[in-house]
Structures are given as C-alpha cells and as structure tokens.
PyMOL Python script that loads the backbone (N, CA, C, O; Angstrom):
from pymol import cmd

cmd.read_pdbstr("""\
ATOM      1  N   MET A   1      11.439 -12.705   1.187  1.00  0.00           N
ATOM      2  CA  MET A   1      10.286 -13.529   0.919  1.00  0.00           C
ATOM      3  C   MET A   1       9.335 -13.547   2.126  1.00  0.00           C
ATOM      4  O   MET A   1       8.115 -13.582   1.970  1.00  0.00           O
ATOM      5  N   LEU A   2       9.925 -13.522   3.338  1.00  0.00           N
ATOM      6  CA  LEU A   2       9.086 -13.504   4.537  1.00  0.00           C
ATOM      7  C   LEU A   2       8.272 -12.217   4.624  1.00  0.00           C
ATOM      8  O   LEU A   2       7.095 -12.235   4.985  1.00  0.00           O
ATOM      9  N   PHE A   3       8.926 -11.083   4.284  1.00  0.00           N
ATOM     10  CA  PHE A   3       8.215  -9.799   4.276  1.00  0.00           C
ATOM     11  C   PHE A   3       7.059  -9.863   3.283  1.00  0.00           C
ATOM     12  O   PHE A   3       5.945  -9.446   3.601  1.00  0.00           O
ATOM     13  N   TYR A   4       7.314 -10.377   2.094  1.00  0.00           N
ATOM     14  CA  TYR A   4       6.293 -10.474   1.050  1.00  0.00           C
ATOM     15  C   TYR A   4       5.095 -11.294   1.535  1.00  0.00           C
ATOM     16  O   TYR A   4       3.949 -10.858   1.417  1.00  0.00           O
ATOM     17  N   LYS A   5       5.363 -12.467   2.073  1.00  0.00           N
ATOM     18  CA  LYS A   5       4.282 -13.344   2.515  1.00  0.00           C
ATOM     19  C   LYS A   5       3.456 -12.696   3.625  1.00  0.00           C
ATOM     20  O   LYS A   5       2.228 -12.779   3.625  1.00  0.00           O
ATOM     21  N   LYS A   6       4.138 -12.056   4.566  1.00  0.00           N
ATOM     22  CA  LYS A   6       3.438 -11.407   5.679  1.00  0.00           C
ATOM     23  C   LYS A   6       2.618 -10.220   5.172  1.00  0.00           C
ATOM     24  O   LYS A   6       1.467 -10.044   5.573  1.00  0.00           O
ATOM     25  N   LEU A   7       3.201  -9.416   4.303  1.00  0.00           N
ATOM     26  CA  LEU A   7       2.506  -8.250   3.759  1.00  0.00           C
ATOM     27  C   LEU A   7       1.260  -8.674   2.982  1.00  0.00           C
ATOM     28  O   LEU A   7       0.184  -8.113   3.188  1.00  0.00           O
ATOM     29  N   VAL A   8       1.394  -9.645   2.106  1.00  0.00           N
ATOM     30  CA  VAL A   8       0.260 -10.106   1.311  1.00  0.00           C
ATOM     31  C   VAL A   8      -0.833 -10.671   2.216  1.00  0.00           C
ATOM     32  O   VAL A   8      -2.017 -10.414   1.999  1.00  0.00           O
ATOM     33  N   LYS A   9      -0.438 -11.432   3.218  1.00  0.00           N
ATOM     34  CA  LYS A   9      -1.418 -12.008   4.156  1.00  0.00           C
ATOM     35  C   LYS A   9      -2.204 -10.897   4.851  1.00  0.00           C
ATOM     36  O   LYS A   9      -3.431 -10.958   4.924  1.00  0.00           O
ATOM     37  N   TYR A  10      -1.505  -9.882   5.361  1.00  0.00           N
ATOM     38  CA  TYR A  10      -2.184  -8.768   6.032  1.00  0.00           C
ATOM     39  C   TYR A  10      -3.082  -7.999   5.072  1.00  0.00           C
ATOM     40  O   TYR A  10      -4.219  -7.671   5.412  1.00  0.00           O
ATOM     41  N   LEU A  11      -2.576  -7.709   3.874  1.00  0.00           N
ATOM     42  CA  LEU A  11      -3.373  -6.939   2.916  1.00  0.00           C
ATOM     43  C   LEU A  11      -4.606  -7.715   2.452  1.00  0.00           C
ATOM     44  O   LEU A  11      -5.677  -7.129   2.291  1.00  0.00           O
ATOM     45  N   GLN A  12      -4.469  -9.004   2.239  1.00  0.00           N
ATOM     46  CA  GLN A  12      -5.627  -9.803   1.855  1.00  0.00           C
ATOM     47  C   GLN A  12      -6.643  -9.857   2.993  1.00  0.00           C
ATOM     48  O   GLN A  12      -7.849  -9.826   2.751  1.00  0.00           O
ATOM     49  N   HIS A  13      -6.163  -9.938   4.221  1.00  0.00           N
ATOM     50  CA  HIS A  13      -7.056  -9.911   5.378  1.00  0.00           C
ATOM     51  C   HIS A  13      -7.779  -8.566   5.456  1.00  0.00           C
ATOM     52  O   HIS A  13      -8.919  -8.499   5.917  1.00  0.00           O
ATOM     53  N   TYR A  14      -7.129  -7.508   5.011  1.00  0.00           N
ATOM     54  CA  TYR A  14      -7.690  -6.156   5.007  1.00  0.00           C
ATOM     55  C   TYR A  14      -8.628  -5.955   3.810  1.00  0.00           C
ATOM     56  O   TYR A  14      -9.240  -4.893   3.689  1.00  0.00           O
ATOM     57  N   GLY A  15      -8.755  -6.949   2.924  1.00  0.00           N
ATOM     58  CA  GLY A  15      -9.708  -6.892   1.825  1.00  0.00           C
ATOM     59  C   GLY A  15      -9.112  -6.670   0.447  1.00  0.00           C
ATOM     60  O   GLY A  15      -9.854  -6.517  -0.523  1.00  0.00           O
ATOM     61  N   PHE A  16      -7.797  -6.649   0.338  1.00  0.00           N
ATOM     62  CA  PHE A  16      -7.152  -6.450  -0.956  1.00  0.00           C
ATOM     63  C   PHE A  16      -7.082  -7.766  -1.720  1.00  0.00           C
ATOM     64  O   PHE A  16      -7.106  -8.849  -1.135  1.00  0.00           O
ATOM     65  N   GLU A  17      -6.995  -7.644  -3.044  1.00  0.00           N
ATOM     66  CA  GLU A  17      -6.837  -8.812  -3.910  1.00  0.00           C
ATOM     67  C   GLU A  17      -5.580  -8.643  -4.748  1.00  0.00           C
ATOM     68  O   GLU A  17      -5.349  -7.584  -5.332  1.00  0.00           O
ATOM     69  N   ILE A  18      -4.770  -9.690  -4.804  1.00  0.00           N
ATOM     70  CA  ILE A  18      -3.523  -9.682  -5.571  1.00  0.00           C
ATOM     71  C   ILE A  18      -3.829  -9.486  -7.054  1.00  0.00           C
ATOM     72  O   ILE A  18      -4.773 -10.074  -7.583  1.00  0.00           O
ATOM     73  N   ASN A  19      -3.041  -8.671  -7.708  1.00  0.00           N
ATOM     74  CA  ASN A  19      -3.152  -8.457  -9.145  1.00  0.00           C
ATOM     75  C   ASN A  19      -2.690  -9.729  -9.853  1.00  0.00           C
ATOM     76  O   ASN A  19      -1.621 -10.255  -9.544  1.00  0.00           O
ATOM     77  N   LEU A  20      -3.478 -10.221 -10.792  1.00  0.00           N
ATOM     78  CA  LEU A  20      -3.154 -11.481 -11.471  1.00  0.00           C
ATOM     79  C   LEU A  20      -1.910 -11.372 -12.348  1.00  0.00           C
ATOM     80  O   LEU A  20      -1.287 -12.388 -12.659  1.00  0.00           O
ATOM     81  N   TYR A  21      -1.539 -10.160 -12.750  1.00  0.00           N
ATOM     82  CA  TYR A  21      -0.426  -9.983 -13.681  1.00  0.00           C
ATOM     83  C   TYR A  21       0.867  -9.566 -12.994  1.00  0.00           C
ATOM     84  O   TYR A  21       1.943  -9.700 -13.576  1.00  0.00           O
ATOM     85  N   ASP A  22       0.780  -9.069 -11.782  1.00  0.00           N
ATOM     86  CA  ASP A  22       1.977  -8.622 -11.065  1.00  0.00           C
ATOM     87  C   ASP A  22       1.812  -8.962  -9.589  1.00  0.00           C
ATOM     88  O   ASP A  22       0.954  -8.379  -8.927  1.00  0.00           O
ATOM     89  N   PRO A  23       2.604  -9.884  -9.052  1.00  0.00           N
ATOM     90  CA  PRO A  23       2.445 -10.301  -7.656  1.00  0.00           C
ATOM     91  C   PRO A  23       2.861  -9.242  -6.636  1.00  0.00           C
ATOM     92  O   PRO A  23       2.713  -9.454  -5.433  1.00  0.00           O
ATOM     93  N   CYS A  24       3.373  -8.120  -7.099  1.00  0.00           N
ATOM     94  CA  CYS A  24       3.742  -7.031  -6.187  1.00  0.00           C
ATOM     95  C   CYS A  24       2.794  -5.849  -6.313  1.00  0.00           C
ATOM     96  O   CYS A  24       3.158  -4.715  -6.003  1.00  0.00           O
ATOM     97  N   VAL A  25       1.587  -6.118  -6.765  1.00  0.00           N
ATOM     98  CA  VAL A  25       0.527  -5.106  -6.860  1.00  0.00           C
ATOM     99  C   VAL A  25      -0.732  -5.735  -6.294  1.00  0.00           C
ATOM    100  O   VAL A  25      -1.064  -6.881  -6.596  1.00  0.00           O
ATOM    101  N   ILE A  26      -1.426  -4.967  -5.470  1.00  0.00           N
ATOM    102  CA  ILE A  26      -2.636  -5.468  -4.832  1.00  0.00           C
ATOM    103  C   ILE A  26      -3.676  -4.351  -4.853  1.00  0.00           C
ATOM    104  O   ILE A  26      -3.329  -3.186  -4.661  1.00  0.00           O
ATOM    105  N   ASN A  27      -4.937  -4.685  -5.083  1.00  0.00           N
ATOM    106  CA  ASN A  27      -5.989  -3.683  -5.256  1.00  0.00           C
ATOM    107  C   ASN A  27      -7.168  -3.947  -4.341  1.00  0.00           C
ATOM    108  O   ASN A  27      -7.412  -5.070  -3.901  1.00  0.00           O
ATOM    109  N   LYS A  28      -7.897  -2.856  -4.069  1.00  0.00           N
ATOM    110  CA  LYS A  28      -9.115  -2.946  -3.271  1.00  0.00           C
ATOM    111  C   LYS A  28     -10.014  -1.779  -3.663  1.00  0.00           C
ATOM    112  O   LYS A  28      -9.537  -0.665  -3.879  1.00  0.00           O
ATOM    113  N   MET A  29     -11.311  -2.039  -3.753  1.00  0.00           N
ATOM    114  CA  MET A  29     -12.260  -0.961  -3.994  1.00  0.00           C
ATOM    115  C   MET A  29     -12.570  -0.305  -2.649  1.00  0.00           C
ATOM    116  O   MET A  29     -13.042  -0.959  -1.719  1.00  0.00           O
ATOM    117  N   VAL A  30     -12.298   0.994  -2.563  1.00  0.00           N
ATOM    118  CA  VAL A  30     -12.532   1.770  -1.354  1.00  0.00           C
ATOM    119  C   VAL A  30     -13.364   2.981  -1.745  1.00  0.00           C
ATOM    120  O   VAL A  30     -12.946   3.775  -2.588  1.00  0.00           O
ATOM    121  N   SER A  31     -14.518   3.126  -1.150  1.00  0.00           N
ATOM    122  CA  SER A  31     -15.439   4.224  -1.477  1.00  0.00           C
ATOM    123  C   SER A  31     -15.724   4.266  -2.985  1.00  0.00           C
ATOM    124  O   SER A  31     -15.748   5.333  -3.598  1.00  0.00           O
ATOM    125  N   GLU A  32     -15.935   3.103  -3.554  1.00  0.00           N
ATOM    126  CA  GLU A  32     -16.258   2.939  -4.973  1.00  0.00           C
ATOM    127  C   GLU A  32     -15.140   3.373  -5.920  1.00  0.00           C
ATOM    128  O   GLU A  32     -15.387   3.575  -7.109  1.00  0.00           O
ATOM    129  N   LYS A  33     -13.933   3.518  -5.419  1.00  0.00           N
ATOM    130  CA  LYS A  33     -12.755   3.849  -6.235  1.00  0.00           C
ATOM    131  C   LYS A  33     -11.651   2.851  -5.888  1.00  0.00           C
ATOM    132  O   LYS A  33     -11.590   2.337  -4.771  1.00  0.00           O
ATOM    133  N   GLN A  34     -10.790   2.588  -6.852  1.00  0.00           N
ATOM    134  CA  GLN A  34      -9.731   1.599  -6.637  1.00  0.00           C
ATOM    135  C   GLN A  34      -8.562   2.184  -5.864  1.00  0.00           C
ATOM    136  O   GLN A  34      -8.060   3.259  -6.193  1.00  0.00           O
ATOM    137  N   MET A  35      -8.136   1.465  -4.833  1.00  0.00           N
ATOM    138  CA  MET A  35      -6.889   1.762  -4.135  1.00  0.00           C
ATOM    139  C   MET A  35      -5.886   0.726  -4.603  1.00  0.00           C
ATOM    140  O   MET A  35      -6.178  -0.470  -4.621  1.00  0.00           O
ATOM    141  N   THR A  36      -4.716   1.182  -4.976  1.00  0.00           N
ATOM    142  CA  THR A  36      -3.662   0.287  -5.451  1.00  0.00           C
ATOM    143  C   THR A  36      -2.450   0.436  -4.560  1.00  0.00           C
ATOM    144  O   THR A  36      -2.024   1.548  -4.249  1.00  0.00           O
ATOM    145  N   VAL A  37      -1.901  -0.688  -4.153  1.00  0.00           N
ATOM    146  CA  VAL A  37      -0.660  -0.717  -3.385  1.00  0.00           C
ATOM    147  C   VAL A  37       0.331  -1.532  -4.193  1.00  0.00           C
ATOM    148  O   VAL A  37       0.052  -2.668  -4.579  1.00  0.00           O
ATOM    149  N   SER A  38       1.479  -0.947  -4.443  1.00  0.00           N
ATOM    150  CA  SER A  38       2.557  -1.681  -5.107  1.00  0.00           C
ATOM    151  C   SER A  38       3.793  -1.560  -4.237  1.00  0.00           C
ATOM    152  O   SER A  38       3.913  -0.626  -3.444  1.00  0.00           O
ATOM    153  N   TRP A  39       4.701  -2.495  -4.383  1.00  0.00           N
ATOM    154  CA  TRP A  39       5.891  -2.459  -3.540  1.00  0.00           C
ATOM    155  C   TRP A  39       7.066  -3.099  -4.236  1.00  0.00           C
ATOM    156  O   TRP A  39       6.925  -3.895  -5.164  1.00  0.00           O
ATOM    157  N   HIS A  40       8.223  -2.723  -3.753  1.00  0.00           N
ATOM    158  CA  HIS A  40       9.489  -3.311  -4.182  1.00  0.00           C
ATOM    159  C   HIS A  40      10.365  -3.360  -2.950  1.00  0.00           C
ATOM    160  O   HIS A  40      10.565  -2.346  -2.282  1.00  0.00           O
ATOM    161  N   VAL A  41      10.879  -4.518  -2.652  1.00  0.00           N
ATOM    162  CA  VAL A  41      11.650  -4.788  -1.439  1.00  0.00           C
ATOM    163  C   VAL A  41      10.765  -4.423  -0.247  1.00  0.00           C
ATOM    164  O   VAL A  41       9.844  -5.175   0.070  1.00  0.00           O
ATOM    165  N   ASN A  42      11.013  -3.290   0.428  1.00  0.00           N
ATOM    166  CA  ASN A  42      10.170  -2.928   1.566  1.00  0.00           C
ATOM    167  C   ASN A  42       9.591  -1.518   1.422  1.00  0.00           C
ATOM    168  O   ASN A  42       9.198  -0.907   2.416  1.00  0.00           O
ATOM    169  N   GLY A  43       9.538  -1.002   0.199  1.00  0.00           N
ATOM    170  CA  GLY A  43       8.947   0.309  -0.047  1.00  0.00           C
ATOM    171  C   GLY A  43       7.583   0.163  -0.682  1.00  0.00           C
ATOM    172  O   GLY A  43       7.429  -0.548  -1.675  1.00  0.00           O
ATOM    173  N   LEU A  44       6.592   0.830  -0.118  1.00  0.00           N
ATOM    174  CA  LEU A  44       5.225   0.756  -0.638  1.00  0.00           C
ATOM    175  C   LEU A  44       4.854   2.048  -1.354  1.00  0.00           C
ATOM    176  O   LEU A  44       5.274   3.135  -0.955  1.00  0.00           O
ATOM    177  N   LYS A  45       4.064   1.919  -2.412  1.00  0.00           N
ATOM    178  CA  LYS A  45       3.463   3.061  -3.089  1.00  0.00           C
ATOM    179  C   LYS A  45       1.960   2.828  -3.061  1.00  0.00           C
ATOM    180  O   LYS A  45       1.471   1.801  -3.530  1.00  0.00           O
ATOM    181  N   VAL A  46       1.238   3.786  -2.509  1.00  0.00           N
ATOM    182  CA  VAL A  46      -0.210   3.673  -2.367  1.00  0.00           C
ATOM    183  C   VAL A  46      -0.858   4.787  -3.163  1.00  0.00           C
ATOM    184  O   VAL A  46      -0.440   5.942  -3.082  1.00  0.00           O
ATOM    185  N   SER A  47      -1.879   4.441  -3.933  1.00  0.00           N
ATOM    186  CA  SER A  47      -2.588   5.475  -4.681  1.00  0.00           C
ATOM    187  C   SER A  47      -4.089   5.282  -4.542  1.00  0.00           C
ATOM    188  O   SER A  47      -4.603   4.164  -4.540  1.00  0.00           O
ATOM    189  N   HIS A  48      -4.773   6.417  -4.425  1.00  0.00           N
ATOM    190  CA  HIS A  48      -6.232   6.467  -4.366  1.00  0.00           C
ATOM    191  C   HIS A  48      -6.642   7.896  -4.658  1.00  0.00           C
ATOM    192  O   HIS A  48      -5.905   8.831  -4.345  1.00  0.00           O
ATOM    193  N   VAL A  49      -7.799   8.073  -5.250  1.00  0.00           N
ATOM    194  CA  VAL A  49      -8.314   9.396  -5.591  1.00  0.00           C
ATOM    195  C   VAL A  49      -8.459  10.276  -4.342  1.00  0.00           C
ATOM    196  O   VAL A  49      -8.165  11.471  -4.389  1.00  0.00           O
ATOM    197  N   ASN A  50      -8.904   9.698  -3.244  1.00  0.00           N
ATOM    198  CA  ASN A  50      -9.179  10.436  -2.017  1.00  0.00           C
ATOM    199  C   ASN A  50      -7.985  10.334  -1.053  1.00  0.00           C
ATOM    200  O   ASN A  50      -7.688   9.244  -0.565  1.00  0.00           O
ATOM    201  N   PRO A  51      -7.303  11.441  -0.773  1.00  0.00           N
ATOM    202  CA  PRO A  51      -6.160  11.390   0.148  1.00  0.00           C
ATOM    203  C   PRO A  51      -6.537  10.925   1.560  1.00  0.00           C
ATOM    204  O   PRO A  51      -5.690  10.389   2.274  1.00  0.00           O
ATOM    205  N   ASN A  52      -7.792  11.123   1.971  1.00  0.00           N
ATOM    206  CA  ASN A  52      -8.224  10.659   3.294  1.00  0.00           C
ATOM    207  C   ASN A  52      -8.188   9.142   3.384  1.00  0.00           C
ATOM    208  O   ASN A  52      -7.900   8.586   4.444  1.00  0.00           O
ATOM    209  N   GLU A  53      -8.477   8.474   2.279  1.00  0.00           N
ATOM    210  CA  GLU A  53      -8.407   7.011   2.268  1.00  0.00           C
ATOM    211  C   GLU A  53      -6.968   6.543   2.423  1.00  0.00           C
ATOM    212  O   GLU A  53      -6.704   5.521   3.057  1.00  0.00           O
ATOM    213  N   ILE A  54      -6.047   7.286   1.848  1.00  0.00           N
ATOM    214  CA  ILE A  54      -4.620   6.961   2.020  1.00  0.00           C
ATOM    215  C   ILE A  54      -4.221   7.167   3.474  1.00  0.00           C
ATOM    216  O   ILE A  54      -3.428   6.397   4.016  1.00  0.00           O
ATOM    217  N   ASP A  55      -4.774   8.217   4.118  1.00  0.00           N
ATOM    218  CA  ASP A  55      -4.514   8.431   5.550  1.00  0.00           C
ATOM    219  C   ASP A  55      -4.966   7.234   6.371  1.00  0.00           C
ATOM    220  O   ASP A  55      -4.245   6.777   7.257  1.00  0.00           O
ATOM    221  N   HIS A  56      -6.167   6.721   6.077  1.00  0.00           N
ATOM    222  CA  HIS A  56      -6.682   5.551   6.801  1.00  0.00           C
ATOM    223  C   HIS A  56      -5.784   4.340   6.578  1.00  0.00           C
ATOM    224  O   HIS A  56      -5.490   3.592   7.510  1.00  0.00           O
ATOM    225  N   PHE A  57      -5.351   4.154   5.329  1.00  0.00           N
ATOM    226  CA  PHE A  57      -4.467   3.031   5.018  1.00  0.00           C
ATOM    227  C   PHE A  57      -3.134   3.179   5.751  1.00  0.00           C
ATOM    228  O   PHE A  57      -2.629   2.216   6.327  1.00  0.00           O
ATOM    229  N   LEU A  58      -2.569   4.378   5.727  1.00  0.00           N
ATOM    230  CA  LEU A  58      -1.289   4.616   6.400  1.00  0.00           C
ATOM    231  C   LEU A  58      -1.401   4.350   7.897  1.00  0.00           C
ATOM    232  O   LEU A  58      -0.490   3.780   8.497  1.00  0.00           O
ATOM    233  N   LYS A  59      -2.510   4.757   8.498  1.00  0.00           N
ATOM    234  CA  LYS A  59      -2.721   4.495   9.925  1.00  0.00           C
ATOM    235  C   LYS A  59      -2.759   2.988  10.175  1.00  0.00           C
ATOM    236  O   LYS A  59      -2.161   2.500  11.134  1.00  0.00           O
ATOM    237  N   TRP A  60      -3.464   2.253   9.309  1.00  0.00           N
ATOM    238  CA  TRP A  60      -3.535   0.798   9.458  1.00  0.00           C
ATOM    239  C   TRP A  60      -2.142   0.171   9.325  1.00  0.00           C
ATOM    240  O   TRP A  60      -1.782  -0.720  10.095  1.00  0.00           O
ATOM    241  N   VAL A  61      -1.367   0.637   8.350  1.00  0.00           N
ATOM    242  CA  VAL A  61      -0.008   0.098   8.161  1.00  0.00           C
ATOM    243  C   VAL A  61       0.851   0.381   9.388  1.00  0.00           C
ATOM    244  O   VAL A  61       1.600  -0.487   9.837  1.00  0.00           O
ATOM    245  N   GLN A  62       0.745   1.593   9.931  1.00  0.00           N
ATOM    246  CA  GLN A  62       1.535   1.947  11.107  1.00  0.00           C
ATOM    247  C   GLN A  62       1.140   1.122  12.324  1.00  0.00           C
ATOM    248  O   GLN A  62       1.993   0.788  13.147  1.00  0.00           O
ATOM    249  N   GLU A  63      -0.136   0.790  12.447  1.00  0.00           N
ATOM    250  CA  GLU A  63      -0.579  -0.068  13.552  1.00  0.00           C
ATOM    251  C   GLU A  63      -0.115  -1.506  13.361  1.00  0.00           C
ATOM    252  O   GLU A  63       0.220  -2.194  14.326  1.00  0.00           O
ATOM    253  N   THR A  64      -0.098  -1.953  12.105  1.00  0.00           N
ATOM    254  CA  THR A  64       0.306  -3.325  11.811  1.00  0.00           C
ATOM    255  C   THR A  64       1.821  -3.503  11.897  1.00  0.00           C
ATOM    256  O   THR A  64       2.314  -4.471  12.474  1.00  0.00           O
ATOM    257  N   TYR A  65       2.545  -2.553  11.315  1.00  0.00           N
ATOM    258  CA  TYR A  65       4.016  -2.571  11.333  1.00  0.00           C
ATOM    259  C   TYR A  65       4.462  -1.407  12.204  1.00  0.00           C
ATOM    260  O   TYR A  65       4.667  -0.302  11.702  1.00  0.00           O
ATOM    261  N   ARG A  66       4.610  -1.633  13.463  1.00  0.00           N
ATOM    262  CA  ARG A  66       4.889  -0.572  14.430  1.00  0.00           C
ATOM    263  C   ARG A  66       6.176   0.193  14.149  1.00  0.00           C
ATOM    264  O   ARG A  66       6.356   1.294  14.670  1.00  0.00           O
ATOM    265  N   SER A  67       7.073  -0.358  13.342  1.00  0.00           N
ATOM    266  CA  SER A  67       8.349   0.313  13.062  1.00  0.00           C
ATOM    267  C   SER A  67       8.211   1.421  12.019  1.00  0.00           C
ATOM    268  O   SER A  67       9.157   2.177  11.798  1.00  0.00           O
ATOM    269  N   ILE A  68       7.054   1.528  11.376  1.00  0.00           N
ATOM    270  CA  ILE A  68       6.847   2.552  10.351  1.00  0.00           C
ATOM    271  C   ILE A  68       6.262   3.789  11.010  1.00  0.00           C
ATOM    272  O   ILE A  68       5.236   3.718  11.687  1.00  0.00           O
ATOM    273  N   SER A  69       6.919   4.920  10.810  1.00  0.00           N
ATOM    274  CA  SER A  69       6.435   6.158  11.400  1.00  0.00           C
ATOM    275  C   SER A  69       5.955   7.106  10.308  1.00  0.00           C
ATOM    276  O   SER A  69       6.219   6.885   9.126  1.00  0.00           O
ATOM    277  N   GLU A  70       5.259   8.151  10.702  1.00  0.00           N
ATOM    278  CA  GLU A  70       4.712   9.133   9.762  1.00  0.00           C
ATOM    279  C   GLU A  70       5.817   9.786   8.943  1.00  0.00           C
ATOM    280  O   GLU A  70       5.607  10.095   7.770  1.00  0.00           O
ATOM    281  N   ASP A  71       6.997  10.003   9.540  1.00  0.00           N
ATOM    282  CA  ASP A  71       8.069  10.685   8.815  1.00  0.00           C
ATOM    283  C   ASP A  71       8.695   9.827   7.719  1.00  0.00           C
ATOM    284  O   ASP A  71       9.513  10.323   6.943  1.00  0.00           O
ATOM    285  N   LYS A  72       8.327   8.561   7.643  1.00  0.00           N
ATOM    286  CA  LYS A  72       8.846   7.698   6.582  1.00  0.00           C
ATOM    287  C   LYS A  72       7.945   7.690   5.355  1.00  0.00           C
ATOM    288  O   LYS A  72       8.196   6.947   4.405  1.00  0.00           O
ATOM    289  N   SER A  73       6.892   8.513   5.367  1.00  0.00           N
ATOM    290  CA  SER A  73       5.985   8.565   4.218  1.00  0.00           C
ATOM    291  C   SER A  73       6.114   9.923   3.538  1.00  0.00           C
ATOM    292  O   SER A  73       6.370  10.937   4.187  1.00  0.00           O
ATOM    293  N   THR A  74       5.932   9.926   2.221  1.00  0.00           N
ATOM    294  CA  THR A  74       5.964  11.172   1.455  1.00  0.00           C
ATOM    295  C   THR A  74       4.734  11.234   0.572  1.00  0.00           C
ATOM    296  O   THR A  74       4.200  10.210   0.144  1.00  0.00           O
ATOM    297  N   ARG A  75       4.294  12.466   0.307  1.00  0.00           N
ATOM    298  CA  ARG A  75       3.126  12.672  -0.545  1.00  0.00           C
ATOM    299  C   ARG A  75       3.444  13.766  -1.543  1.00  0.00           C
ATOM    300  O   ARG A  75       3.941  14.835  -1.189  1.00  0.00           O
ATOM    301  N   ARG A  76       3.146  13.474  -2.792  1.00  0.00           N
ATOM    302  CA  ARG A  76       3.324  14.449  -3.863  1.00  0.00           C
ATOM    303  C   ARG A  76       2.380  14.106  -4.994  1.00  0.00           C
ATOM    304  O   ARG A  76       1.925  12.968  -5.115  1.00  0.00           O
ATOM    305  N   LYS A  77       2.090  15.096  -5.822  1.00  0.00           N
ATOM    306  CA  LYS A  77       1.297  14.818  -7.031  1.00  0.00           C
ATOM    307  C   LYS A  77       2.118  13.967  -7.985  1.00  0.00           C
ATOM    308  O   LYS A  77       1.596  13.040  -8.603  1.00  0.00           O
ATOM    309  N   ILE A  78       3.401  14.280  -8.104  1.00  0.00           N
ATOM    310  CA  ILE A  78       4.324  13.493  -8.922  1.00  0.00           C
ATOM    311  C   ILE A  78       5.383  12.954  -7.967  1.00  0.00           C
ATOM    312  O   ILE A  78       6.043  13.714  -7.259  1.00  0.00           O
ATOM    313  N   HIS A  79       5.534  11.633  -7.957  1.00  0.00           N
ATOM    314  CA  HIS A  79       6.451  10.996  -7.021  1.00  0.00           C
ATOM    315  C   HIS A  79       7.339  10.014  -7.778  1.00  0.00           C
ATOM    316  O   HIS A  79       6.842   9.101  -8.438  1.00  0.00           O
ATOM    317  N   ASP A  80       8.613  10.198  -7.685  1.00  0.00           N
ATOM    318  CA  ASP A  80       9.550   9.289  -8.338  1.00  0.00           C
ATOM    319  C   ASP A  80       9.709   8.055  -7.437  1.00  0.00           C
ATOM    320  O   ASP A  80      10.284   8.134  -6.351  1.00  0.00           O
ATOM    321  N   TYR A  81       9.205   6.953  -7.897  1.00  0.00           N
ATOM    322  CA  TYR A  81       9.257   5.706  -7.142  1.00  0.00           C
ATOM    323  C   TYR A  81      10.050   4.693  -7.945  1.00  0.00           C
ATOM    324  O   TYR A  81       9.524   4.088  -8.879  1.00  0.00           O
ATOM    325  N   LEU A  82      11.286   4.508  -7.595  1.00  0.00           N
ATOM    326  CA  LEU A  82      12.169   3.569  -8.282  1.00  0.00           C
ATOM    327  C   LEU A  82      12.244   3.838  -9.775  1.00  0.00           C
ATOM    328  O   LEU A  82      12.351   2.911 -10.578  1.00  0.00           O
ATOM    329  N   GLY A  83      12.187   5.101 -10.140  1.00  0.00           N
ATOM    330  CA  GLY A  83      12.323   5.469 -11.537  1.00  0.00           C
ATOM    331  C   GLY A  83      11.085   5.201 -12.375  1.00  0.00           C
ATOM    332  O   GLY A  83      11.130   5.315 -13.600  1.00  0.00           O
ATOM    333  N   ILE A  84       9.964   4.841 -11.721  1.00  0.00           N
ATOM    334  CA  ILE A  84       8.730   4.566 -12.457  1.00  0.00           C
ATOM    335  C   ILE A  84       8.031   5.884 -12.761  1.00  0.00           C
ATOM    336  O   ILE A  84       6.965   5.889 -13.378  1.00  0.00           O
TER     337      ILE A  84
END
""", "prot")
cmd.dss("prot")
cmd.show_as("cartoon", "prot")
cmd.util.cbc("prot")
cmd.orient("prot")
C-alpha cells in the first residue's frame, strides 16, 4: 500500500490522472497522444505511440526510484504482462 501511495503521488505530480475505473491505471496526454501506465505489485507497464516518450518516462522513473536500472526494463511489440 505504501508503494501504491508513493507511486500515485509521484505520477500525479508528473501530470498523470488516475483512471476512474481502475486504480492501478493512470493516464497522461503526451505530445497529443495518451500515455498509459498500469501496474501490479511493483511491476509497471507503460505504453505510448512514440518510443522516445517511453524513454523520457523511464529516465524519470529511474531518477525517482534509484533502485530501478535499465536492465530491469523490456521492450517488445507483444509483451506478456501477467498473462494480459
């Protein structure tokens, strides 16, 4: 619960808005396109049309949560995320 509260606080400060239907999904318009971040426990899934925007987001996450490194992220066109 502490991770959730801290994550939501940081993301809202970064300009994201919580999804009204799912408290583990948060959205933000970036370059006129929607960026969506969803999570379960401590795993995040980020999607955006422009991969450069995901790079910027990943850099921000790494600066905010210093324990997250580049090797802990994966990128694919199709990504199995908790069976979704």
